[in-house]
N, C-alpha and C positions, 0 to 999 in steps of 0.2 A: 605892293598892291594887295589890298584886302577885300574880302567879299563875305557877306553875311548869309547864313542859311538857317533854316529851322533845324536841320540835321546834317551833320558831317560824319561820314562813315569812313573809317580807315580799314581798308581791306576789301577786295572785290571777289572773294570766293563765295561759296554758297550762303554763308551767314551774312555776308555783306551785300551782295547784289539782290538777294531775296528781300532783305530788309529795305533796301532802296526802293524796290517796286512797291512794297506794301506801304511805305511812307508816302510815296507819291499818290497812291490810291486814297490815302487819308488826307491829301491836300497839302502836305508839307513840301517846302523847297528842300532839295537834297543835293549834296555834293558827295561823290564817291571817289576816294583816293586809292589808286592801285599802282604799285611799283612795277609789276610785271604785266600779266594778262588777266583780263576779267575771266572769272570761272574758277580761279584758284587751284588748290591741290586736287580737288575732286575731278575737275575737267581735264587738267593738264598733266598731273603727276600721280593720280590715284585711281579713283573709281572707274572712270570712263576708259582710259587707255589700258588699264590692266584687264578689264572685262573684254575689251576688243581682242587682246592677245589670247585670253582664255577661250574666246569663241573660235578663233582659228585653230587652237589646239584641240578643241572639242570636235570640230569638223574633220580634222586630220585623223583623230582616233576613230570617228564614226566610219570613215572610208576604209581605214585599215581593218575594221571588223565587219565590213558590209556583207561578207560571205555568210555571216550568221543569219542574214535575212534573204539569202538566195540571190544577192547582188554581188557580182564579181568585178573587181577593178584591179588592174595590174599596175605595177610600178608606182605605187602611191608614194609621193614625196611632198615636201613643202619648200617654198622659197621664202626664207625668213625676211629678205628685203621687202618682198611683197606683203608679208604679214605686217611688217612695220609701216609700210606706206598705207595699208588699209586702216591701221590704227590712227595714223595721222590724218587721213581723210575724215574719219569719224569725229575726231577731236576738233578739226578745223570747221566742220559743218556746225557742230554744236557751239563752238566759240562765236561763229558769225551770228548764230541765233541769240546768244546772250547780248552781243553788241546791239542787235536790232531791238531787243527788249529795252535796253537802256535808252535808245532813241525814241522808241514808242512811248515810254513813260517819262520822257524829258528829264532824265537824271543827268546832272552835270558831272562829267568824268574828268578827273585830273590824273594824268599819267605821270607818276613820279613817286618819290619816297616821302612819306608823311611823318612828321614828328610833333608830339605835343609840346607846347611851350608853357612856361609858367606865366603868372600875371605880367602883363606888359602894356605897352601903349595901345595894343589892339583890343585888349579885354582886361578888366580888373580881376577876373578869375582865371585859373589855369585851364588849358584845354584848347586854346587856339591851335589849329593845325598848320604847321609850316610845311609846304610841299616843295621839295627840291625837284625842279623840272629841268631836264637836260637842255642845255643851250638857251636857258631863259632864267630870269630872276625868280626867286622864291615867291610862291603865291601863299598868302595868308588867308585861311578859311576860318571864319568865326561862326561856330554853331551854337544855337540856343541849347541843343543837345548834341553830344558826340557819342558815336558808337564804335567801339573797337572790335574788329573782326579779322584779326591779323593771322589767325591760323597757327599751324605748327609745322615742324619739319622733322625728318628722320634724326633719331638720336644715335650718336656714335659711342662706342666704347672708349673710355678714357685713354687706354693704351693701344687702341687700334683705330686711328683716325681714317676717315674716308679719303681715298686717293683717286677714285673714279676709274681705276684701271684693274686693280686686284681686290682692293677692299671697297665694296660697293654698298650704296644705299639702294632702296627701292627706286628712287629717282634715277639713279645711274642705270639700273637694269632696263628701264624703259627706253633708253636711248642706245642700247647696245646694237652694233651692226651685225654681229654674229653670235650664235649661242656657244657657250663654253661646253666642253665635253664633260666637265665635272664641276660641282659647286658644293661648298659647305654653307649652310644657312644657320646662322646663330639667332635663335629666337623662334619658338614654336607657337607664337600667337597667331592672330588672324592673317597678318601680312606674310609671315614666314610660311604658314601652311598653304596659303593661296599660291605663292610662288613655287613652293615645293611641288604641289599638284600640277601646276602648269608646266614646269620644266620637265617633270617626269613624262608628261604627254608628248613633249617635243623630243624625248629620247636622251635627255641629260641625266648623267649619274648624280643623284642628289643624296647628300648627308644632312640630316636635320638634327640640330642640337638644342635642347631646351634645359634650362637650369632647374625649373620646377619638375615635379615628379610626373606631370602629364602635359600633353599638348593642350593648347587652348585652356589655360589655367582657370578662367572664370566661367567656363561652360559646364553643362551637366556632365556628370561622370560617364554616363552611357554614350554620350556624343563623343567625348574624348577617346574612349576605347574603340568605338566603331571607326572613327577617322584614322586612328593609328593603324588599326588592322588593314584598312583599305589602302593606305599609303605603303605599308610594308609589303602587301600583296603585289603592288605595282613596282616594287624594287627599291623603295626608299629605305635608306639606313637611318634609323632613328635612335637617338640617345637622349633619354630623359634623366632628370636628377643628375645632370652632368655639369662639370666645371672644366674650364680650359685655362692653360697657362703657357708661358713662353711662346708668344706669338712671333712668327718670323715671316716677313713679307719681302719677296724679291720682285723683280719686274715681271716674272712669269708664274709665280706660285705663292700660295699661302700655306703655312705650316703651323701646327700647334700641337700641344699635348693634351689629350682628352682624358679626363678622370671621372670615373663612375664608381659606384659601390662594387661593381664586378671586375673592373679592369682599368688599366692605364695604358693608353696606346697613342701612337703618333697618328695624326690626321693631316691630310694635305689635299689640295685641289687647285685648279687653275685660278679660281676666284672665290671670294667669300662674300655673302650677303649678310650684313648686320641689320637685323630687324628686331630690335629690343624695345621698341616704343618710339614715341615722338615727343619733342620738346617745343614749348610755345615760342612763337616769333614775337618776343617782347623786348629783346635787346635792341637798343637804338631807337625806340619809338617815343622816348621822352617821358617815360613813367616817373622817372626821378624828379621831374618838374611838377609833380602832382602829389596828392595824398593817397593815391591808389596803392593798395597792398597786394603783395604776391605771396604765394606759398613757397616752400623750400625748392620746388622744382621750377619756379618762375611763372606758374599759372596765375592769372589775374583773379583776385577774390571778388565775388559779387554776391548780392543778396538774392532773395527769391524772385525779384523782378529784374535781375541782371544789372543792377545799379552798383557801381563801385563806391569807394569812400568819397569820391567827388560826386555830389548829388546829381550833376547834369551829365556825367560820363558813364556810359554803360559798356558792357562787353559780352560777347556771345561766341559760341563755336569752340574750336579746338584750343584757342588761347586761354580759355577758362578751365580746361581739363574736363573731367567727367567722361561722358560717352562721346568719344571723338569720332562722330559719324556725320556725314554730310547732311542727312535728313534731320538729325538733331540740331545742327547749326541753323538750318533753314527754319525749323520750328521755333527755336529760341529767338531768332531774329524777328520773326513776325510777332511773337508774343511781346518782345521788348518794345517794338515800335508801336504796337497798339497800346501798351501801357503808357508810353511817352505821350501818345495822343489823347490820353484821358479815358480810353475805353477800358472795359473790364474783360479782357480776353479769357477764354477757357484755358485753365491750367491743366494740361494733360500730364499725368504722372509718368515719370521716366520708366516706371515699371511696365508701362504699355508700349515701350519703344522696342521695335524688332531689331535684332542684330543678325547679320548674314555673313556667311563665309562662302565665297564662290569657288570652292575647291571641287574636286571630283571624289566622292559625292558632295553635293551642296549641303550646307548647314544653315538652318534658320531657327531662331529661338526668341521667345518673348516671356517675360515674367520670371518667377523664381525657379531655380533648379530644384531637383528633388531634395538635395541636402539642405538647401536654404529653407525650403518649405518645412522640412521636418524639424529644423532648428527653431522655427518660428511658431509652429502650430502643433497642437496636441495630437490631432488625428489627421493624417494625410494619406490619401489613396492615389495610386499611380497605375496607369494602364498604358501599354504600348501595343501598337499594331504594326507588324512588319510589312514592308512593301511586297514581299514575296506572296502575300495573300491578296494582292490587289491586281485586278485584271489589266488595267492600263499600264502598270509597272511591268507586267509580264510582256505586254505588247512592245513597250519601249526598250525592253532588254535591260531594264534598270531595276532589278529586284533587291539590291542591297539597301539597307537602311530601314527606318521606322519613323512613326509619329508617336510621341509620348505626351500624355496629358497628366498634369499634376493638379489634384483637387483637394480642397479642404473638406474632409468628410463630415465635419460637424455642420457646415453651412451649405455645401454643394458649390461653393465659390471656386471659380477657375483661378488657379494660382500660377500656372506656367504651362507653356507648350514648347516642345523641343522636337525638331525634325532633322533628319539627315537622309538624303536621297535625291532623286532626280527632281528638278524644278521646285524644290521646297522654298527657294527664295521668292518664288512667285505666289506661294500658298500661305505664307506666314501672316499676311495682312488680315486674313480672316480671323486668325487667332488674336491678333492685336485689336481688331474691332470688337471681338467678343469680350475681351478684357475691358475695353473702354466703356462699353455699354452694360458691363456687369451681367453678361449673359450667363444663365445657369447651364450646368452640364446637360440637363434635360433638354433645354432649348437648342443647344448645339447638336445633340443627338437627334432631335426632331426636325432639324433643317434638312430638306431633301436635296442631296447632292447629286449632280449628274452622273450617269453611268454610261460607259466606263470613264472614270477620271481618277487621278491621283488623290483628289480631295476627298474621295469616299473614305480614305483612311482616317481623316479627321472625325467624320461621323461615326465610324466604327470604334475609334478609341473612346469617344464620349459614351457610346452605347455600352462599351465594355466596362466602363466605370460603374454603370448602373446594372450590370449583369444581363444586358440585353443584346450583346454582340451577335451578329448573324453569321459572318464569315470567319469565325475564329473558335 
């Protein structure tokens, strides 16, 4: 059986379902194919469930330290099964919301595994999607345009495959019934640092190992240093510039030899989390039946409008690499669909995309790091405002961290903003908007921020760049 659509989407994560909604708003007929659950990694295995676990950890730590505020609570503890059930309730509620959105916008959902076919009786050009549906015959979907939004999955080390018991991916950690007493985390990127911070809050002994010389390799150096200091202060053992060899995995333990410039030592723990990046979900989706090109890591190659080498087939989100963030996938999907519809969508620069790390303290950043700016421009000026100078941070008991602004001194252009501290993931959008509208440093400094608020530190940093800071 075959059916024709204006747009067939393969993958129901953020990139896929947001694209489907926008396409329906533009009057297209849309089929969306999803092998598992609508919402994808972000909703079921990433953003939402991890932040739910982080919230429980935050509340636990707040109660443990409530005496600092004159509030006394005895016998503070947590029930991890309840923590997990709260996470599941949150995910389920949002999942039901996505399903309702699909019904509201009349998107046809095909629950099954989709593969691209080559030229066939269904279409003279490649790209017909064959959907393998359980207990039913394959459904053939013929799209005037096809959008691939198949996402990505955790990447394993070649000699340390995931087993779901001792060698874990971030997906595995989300389903654990009990916390380990100790864990080794391989990879000090965003995922590794978030899990390290969370597990420390729950009382797990954490060892974090990063091959590069710093945690969060692509972030501003001052952010890297501050996070490392904060994690070490909370009891995390961190090894950077480190290599490992001779992995040994038993039913109850992980062992390896850790090698740094300073030492060689044995390292062991109940479990190990491998968080070295993600690989695209492109195997088995029929790319070999098309002219679509991939890079050496398997990511689909696209042009500036997200078109592949097949002129009617597009791709967005994690499966094309780049910034593997849910909000980026959603933006790419909307832009792509509007392009297909013949509109001329606004092309926001990826330099304006905010990145967040939901650790303790939180991290949020947009634009160029200080080093990147100095490599690119002749005269760069930087100013940082510590949160210890901020009244609201004092009230919150969250004085660690800072807001740092990077400016092109020749033009006064805003080049980058880097934040580490309480609630900065809620504050970074102001900086992203300032970059989008090309706000000057003077304009940011002239914006009246409410008092007391953490956002005053943004105003103060901008004023500092112009020699006008008040509380510094």
